[in-house]
C-alpha positions, 0 to 999 in steps of 0.5 A: 812606717806602716805601724806609724801610719796605722796609729795616726789613722786610728787617732784621726778616726776617733771623734769621742774625746776620752777614747781619742786620748786613750788611743793616742797615749797607748799608740805612742807608748807601744810604738816607742816601747815606753814604760809609762805615758800621760796625755793631759788636756787643758779642757779637763781630759786625762789618759794614762798608760802604765802604772806609777808616777812618771820618772825624771827622764820622761819626754814632754811635748805640747799637743798643738793644732796651729797656734792653739795648745790643747795640752801635754803628752808625756812619755817615759822611755823603756829599758833603753833609758832615753829616746833616739832621734828616730823615736823623737820624730815618731813621737813628734808625728804622733803628737801633731796627729793627736793635736789635729784630732783633738781639735776636731773632736772638740769641735764635734763635741761643741756642735753636739752640745749646741744641738742638745741646748737647742733641743732643750729650748724646743722642749720648753717651747713645746711645753708652752704650746701645751699650756703648761703652768708656770711652776711646771715650766720652771721645773722643766727649765731647771731639769733640762739645763741640768741634764744638758750641762751635765750638772748634778743639780739645777735650780731657779731662784726668783725675787722674794722681796727687796734684796732677797731671792728664793729657790722656787724649784730645785732639781732633781726631785728628792729629799735634798730638793725638798730641803733646799726648795724655799731657801732664801739668799741675799742678792749681795755676797752670793753668786746667785745674787750677783747674777741677778743684780749685774744681769751677767752670768757668774761662774764659781768654783767650790760652790758648795763651800760658799753655800754652806758658809752663807747658810750657816745660820739656816734652820735644820741641817743642810743636805750632805750633797751640798758640800760636794758641789763644785763648779756652778753657773748662775745665769740671769733670766732676762726679758727686756728690762726685767730680770725674772730670776736666776738659773743655777746649774752645779756639778760635783767635784769629780766632774770637769768644770764648766768652760766658757763655751758652756757659759755661752750656751747656758746664757743662750738657753736662759734667754729662750727660757726667760721668754718661756717663763714670761709667756707662761706668766702672761697666760696665767695672768689672762686666766686669772683675769677671766677668773676675777671677772667671774668672781666679781660678777658672782660677788655682786649677785651674792651681795645684791640678791642673796644677802638682801633676801637673807637679811630681810628673812632674818628681820622677819623671823625676829619680828615673828619671835616677839609675837609668839606666846610660847617661849620655847618656840619663840627661842627656836625662831630667834635661834634661826634668825641668829643662824641667818646672821652667821650665814650672812657673815660667812657669805660676806667673807666669801664675797671678800675672798672673791673680790680681794685678789684684785684689790689694793696691796695694802689690805691685810685680807687681800695679802693673806688671800694672795698667799693662799692663791700663790700656794695653789700650784704647789698644793694642787688645790686652792685653800678655803679662807675665812676672816672674822674681826677687824683685821686691817684696823687691829693688826699692826704692821710688825705683826702683819708681816709675821702673820703673812710669813706664818701662813706661807710657812704653814701652807708650805708644811701642808704641801711637804708633809700632809699629802692633803686633798683640801685645806682651810684657813681661818684668821680671826681677831677676838677680844682678849682680856679687858682691853687687849685682842688676840689674833688667831690663825688656824690652818686645817688639812685632811692629810695624814696628820701630824708626823711622829716627830713633828718637832723635826720640821724646821718650819714649826720652829719658825712658826713658834718663834714668830708667835712667841715674839708677840706673846702667842703660841703655835700648836700642831695637833691632829684634826677632829676627823683626820688630818692636822690642825695648826693654831698660831696666835699673837697678842695684840695691843688695844686699839686707840679708842679702846685705850681711851674707854679703859681710862 
């Protein structure tokens, strides 16, 4: 009897589930002189005593607490062959004590998990009070959710056009995360998309197999770790009537699957995280509004004061050049006037760059500038952007979408591979041939230059494919001083007026 009481007391004192299971199966087998034993819980915990498979004479008892059954305790008798009445009574007492201890341990574990999720919510709130930007907030949300849930990977997908989501943030950082960041998935036929459209959590098993099947046409190899992802939760980030995105946490196959309790806690955390994301968006919007107000004031001053004075000076130089008898001096003065014309054109481009972020969605120049502004957080700086030629009039809608996608891809490649401190974008439309025009996109950076095996960058294949669609090309070369120079071109059809003049 003292040995039984000591065993029951030892089981009852354990609060950690793995240690509790091990102590319970060991105590049962040693007290009964059993050869082998196994304690298997529905929550995923398993503890074994002895080696080998359990024999046919093993006794199996349910582990219960009240009306709830947590699992099964199976014990194989020793050399005696079977248990007597006393051994069965001892086994029943130990099983009952184990059931109550498991119930207590699960409650303690659930309480601790709630505390961890609550601490994660506080971490996100503290980040907001520190005025953290939106990308850093998203990364913190994914990282804290992954750690607290015991997941292998965490990610946040956000809308990227109708019927499509893009993974903006993938945790933990590394080569796998770099290859998965920017991956797009449809809202139909995927767990992430279902969570976004239904606004309800979605739990799947064999998540890696689903991803590999859905992304089988993806350019470049998928990370090896994808195939080992198993249980995954996709939780929508909801603020009011708007779904901001989806938080995804996934585990490897050797981890216990997510439970209903995990899903509820993740959903609560996602609600706090969504408020954090919305607050961060509002902060950025206020900051951008202040910047745009300053830009608008600067643009007005440049247009009303600087350009007018330069224009008047240029006209004066042209008039003076006609009065100079020395042809060489006259040519130099005329050259200065032409330089002023070029300066005026550059200032007008700058004025448009200052004003375009607040302009309507329909302007191609505004959309290209918006892509550059959106890349600012990832690059660590805002690229300089310049335009020349009739972009909005000469570039058809079909080419426009490929140009915007190509600029986004080019800036993404600068972010991932260049290690640059600055970058510039030039978009021009020039006359090409008797009637046609050529669209040229040039992206320069001061980074490390083209990699030795640039062809392995999947983004370059995408860029070349888009250019070839319009009879153009895409070339990545070393910069004049340092860094890289990417040139992307497309052949444009003649404008309506030009076709008429050609006839």
